[in-house]
N, C-alpha and C positions, 0 to 999 in steps of 0.2 A: 458435608455436604454432598450431596445425593447428586446420581447419572439425572439427567432432564432423562422423564418417561419416555416411557414408546409404547405407548396406548393406541389401538387404531387409531388415524384421520388422516383429512384428506389435504395432504402434502401438495404443493407446486415446487417441481424439481428441476433448477438451472440448472441447466444443458450447454454447455460449450462444443458441444463434441469430444471433449477431450474426456482422457480414461479416470480422472479421479470423480469428475460427474454424472461419468456413467452408472463404475461401482456406488456412487451413492446415489443415483435412482434404483438401483439391481438390489441394494440392501432394504431399503425399505416396501419397493416392492416384494422383495422374498418372504420381510415381514408383516408381511396383509394389509399395509397401507393401500387405502385408494390415492394411487399415484399418478398424477399429471407430469411432464416435462414440458419445460418451455426454455425456448431459442429466443436469447433477447437482441434484438437489430440495436445499436446506438450508433448506426452510422451508415449512409450510403453516398450512390454516387452525386445525387445530387445536392449532399452536404457535405460531404469531407474536404475540406479546403486543398488536397493533392495526396499522392499514395494512391493506390491500389482500392478504387471503390468497392469494390466482390470479394476483398479478403476474405470477407467470415462464407461466402458460399459453398466453402469445403467444408466448415465445421458446422454447416447447418446440415448440410447429406449427410455426416457424420453423425451429427445426434438423432438424426430419423432412424436411420440405420441401426443404431442403439435402442432407438424406442420400438419401432420396429420389432426387434429383438424380444424384447423385456412385455410388449403386448400393452405399450400404456398410450395415448396420445399425445403429440406433441405438439405444444402451439408455438407460434411466432410469430412475438411482439413486434412493436416496432415504440423505440424510445430514443430515437436520434433527436431530438426537440430537446429534450430534459439533458439526456449530455452534456449539446453542446454548449447547453446555459448551464449547466454545475458546474461539470467538469473540464470540459476546453478553456471557456471562456477562463475561467480559474487559472487553468496554465497558462496560457497568454498573458494575464493579468500576472503572474508572477517571476517571468519569465522579462518581462518588462519593466518590474520591479531588482531586475539583476538576479533577482532567488532561483535556483534548482526545486521545483515544489515537484509533489510526489504525487500523480495524478490518479495513484491505485485507489489510495487512501480515501481519496473524496470520491472516487466512482462507487467503493463499497459503502459509505456514508450515505451519502446522497441519490444513490441509481442501485444499485444490487439491494441494498436493504434500506431504500428510502422510496422512491416512486414504485418498484418493482415490488415488493413487499406489502404497499399501499395497494396497489392492484389486485395480490393476491386473497386480501384481508377485504376487500370490497367485492369477490368475485366468489366469497365462500369458502376459502381453503382455510386452516387451522394455522398450518409452517408454511414457510418460505424452507428450502431445506439446498447447499449447496456442496461444491466441494472442497471446498475450503480446508486447510487442515488446521484444527483448530479443538478447543472439545467446550462444552457448558458443565454447569456443578449448579445446583439449584442447593442456594443456600437458606435454609430456615428461621426464621425468627424466636426468639425464643420467648419472644410476648405474645399472646393471642392476637388477633384481628391484623398483624401487621402483615402484606405481601412478604413474600420470597425475593429474597434478589438473586441475578447473576451471575455466576463469577465465569470470568472469558481467562481458560486454562493454555496455556500451550502445547502444542501437539506433543505427540508421546514420539513422534519421528521431529530430534530437534531440527536437523537439515532441513527439511521441510516447513516448520511452523509456520504462520502465515499472521499471529495474532498480531505483528508491528501492522500489517494491512488494517486491522480490524479495532484498533483501538479507541476511535473516535466515535464507536456503535454506542448508545443509550440501551438504560436496561430495559424499557420498554421495544425497542427492537431485539435486543435480547430475549427476551421472553416468547418471541414469536419466531422463531429460526433454528434450522438443525444443521447440524457440524455431522453428518453422520461418519467420512473417515478419519473424523480428528484420533481416534484411539490405533492407526493404524501406520505403520512405514509403509515409503513407498513401495517398494519390492514385493512385500504383502498386496498391496491396493493391485498391482499387476497380476500378479499370481489369482487373486482373487476374480479380477478382466476375465482371467484366460477361464478360469473355471467357471465363470456365467456363460462363457460362451461368444463374450460381448466383442463386435467388429473392432473397437481402439484398444484393445486389451496391448497391442504392439506400438502403439501411436509413438511418437516423439511429440516429445513437449514442448507447448508454443514459447515463446518469449519474445519481449518487444511490448509496442504496442502496434496491434492489429491495421487501426485505418494510417499507420503511416508507412503500412510495407514496404515496399524494397528503398525509399526514399529514406536519403543521411535526416537527421532529426533537425541540423542545423538547416537546410532548405526548407522542410518541414515549417520552422518555426519562419523562417523568412518571412512568410507568405503576411503574415497576424504580428510580427514584432519587429520594429523599425528599428537598427542599428548603426551604428558609424565606423568605417574603420579608426585606429588610433594607433597609438603605441606600445611596445610591446618591452617592458625595462626588467632589468633584475633587480633584485633587490637592493642591491648596491646603486642600485640607478642607470647604470649600462643600457641603453637603448639599440635591441639587438634584430629588429624589424616592426612588425606590424599587424594587429590582428584584425579580424573580418566583423568585430563587434561584440562589447562584452556579455551578454543575452548567451551567447552561444555557448561558454566558457563554464565549466564545475571547477569548482574549488579541489584540487589533488588529481585535477585530471592532468594525464602527459601529454606535454606540449612538443611541439615538430619541430620548435626554434632549437638551436643549439645556441652557445656563447662563445666568440672568438677565443682560440687556446684554452677552452675548459672541456671538462668532462660531461658526458652528454645520459641522459634525456632530461630534461626538464621540466618542473612539472606548477599549472597552474597554485600560485600560493595566495594570490588576493586580487580582487577590481577595486580600484580607483574610481566611481562613476562622475566625480566632479571634475579629474582629470583626465577623462575616458584614457586610463591607462590598465594595462593585465599586466600584473606581476607575478614572474618567476622566479623559481629557487631551483637548486636542485631537492634531491628526494628526502633528505634530512633536513630541510631549511627550518629554521624552529619557528618562521615564520607559516606553515602547515601545522604545528601543534600548540594545541590549548588545553587548559587542565582548566578552565571553568567556562561555563557557557552560559547564556540566557535562554531562557524560551518560554514565549508569551503562546495566548489563545488555547488556553488548559484545558482541556477536557478527561474527566473519568470517570472512564465506562464502570467502574463498581460503583458509580453511584453516590460517593460523597469525597467532601476533601478530607485525606489524612491529614494527621498534625504533624507538626513540623517543630523542626530538621526533620526528615527521614533521613531513614538508612536503607538503600533499595541498589536496587541495579536497573542501569539504563541500557538501551539500545537505541542507537545512532543511525543506522540504516540496517534492513532486510538482513539479515544471515549474521549483522556482526554479533560476534560473542558477547556478550552479557557482561556491562563494564560497572565496577562497584562503586558506585557514588554518594554522597550528600548533600542532600537537598532541603532548599532553604525558598519560603516562599517572598514573594516583592512582589505582591498583591494591594494594587490600589484603587479607590473607586472607579466601577466600570472598567477593569482590565483586570487579569490575572497573567501573573509570572513568575516563572520560575525562576533561582538561580542552583543550576546546576555544577558542585566540586565533585570531579571525580579521583578516584584516589590515585591513576595512571595517565600519561598524559596521552590525548586523540589526536590523533591527522585527519587531517582533511575535513574538518568541523563543515557542514555544505547549508548555509543560509538556505529556510526554506522547505529545507527535510522537514522529516519528524523524530523528536526524542522520545520515546515509548518506554513507561516506567514499569518494572516488573518487580514482585516481593514474594519468594516461596513458590515461582511458577506460575504465578497470577497474573496475568496485567490488569497494573493499574489506571491505564490511562497515559496522556501527553499532549504535547501539542508543537509547535511549527519551533526550530532553532533560526534565532536572532543571533548575528555578532554581540558577542557580550564587550562592554567597553568598560562601563562603570561599576561599581560593588554599591551595590545598598547601606 
């Protein structure tokens, strides 16, 4: 495999106002590329359901300052309709089903490397670049006449690796994007930002979903996700209180209730939607641990289906250490599913999140976690 080539190109850099995308733009500009920055607005005061409607203004001003420092133009593009249709609607649907979605994965697939990339290509840009911590390698085919494929590799900085959020990308998308900082650790990126004189060098990282602002997630969801109160019970069946609505709770989440005469704290073990029950238990409750899961809606970022059974590593959430696993295909007509057996028990496996597969540092793909019931 070889690193994606760096010949002079016309590149649109997604600039969020943070240090990572700032350094990505600086790298490409210093390499002599024809660089244009783009700040993308995905929500606004007229469309965001709740929260701080102008939370993007500060980020936009920082992106403007960086662009001015680098001497590159900065576009401000509005994709609020697309974001609402492809990400927010998905998120609300999943919560209504009682699952806990990861909207960042869908945002990357359908917005950042979907409609943004389509816009960039339509307007004459060769590549779309971002500040993601990930790497790309070209794999040249041995046979003539075949197109090269692209491998999505974990970043050098394992703590910052973001391939978990990128595993749904296609080979066509990978062929048109760049990750300029994937070879660097975060401390090095900050040092480079200082070296380049970027105004975002000392800026703290933003966490969470901007359009929610300071509003709690439950309040944000309650505007769109109907829910009704119900009983909170222990795994032994003891009723200890009432919940506000099952969609607002996540498996493994620490819960505020205490069992009479028992030890605290309690954690969400399961959600029974038929009976509208929230089931809680202690941190070591057996119901919180699983050895096998099923995964649906499988996407192979490598562009092909591997042979099964597959021995590889799996990550069930961002920054989770990779877990040794054995995987079988449960494919049926019109549907792709996997059965994953882990070497060790996994705590708080959350339906709606993504299971992402890796082999020797290469992201293979992944799918949506579902509650595993029966064996194939």
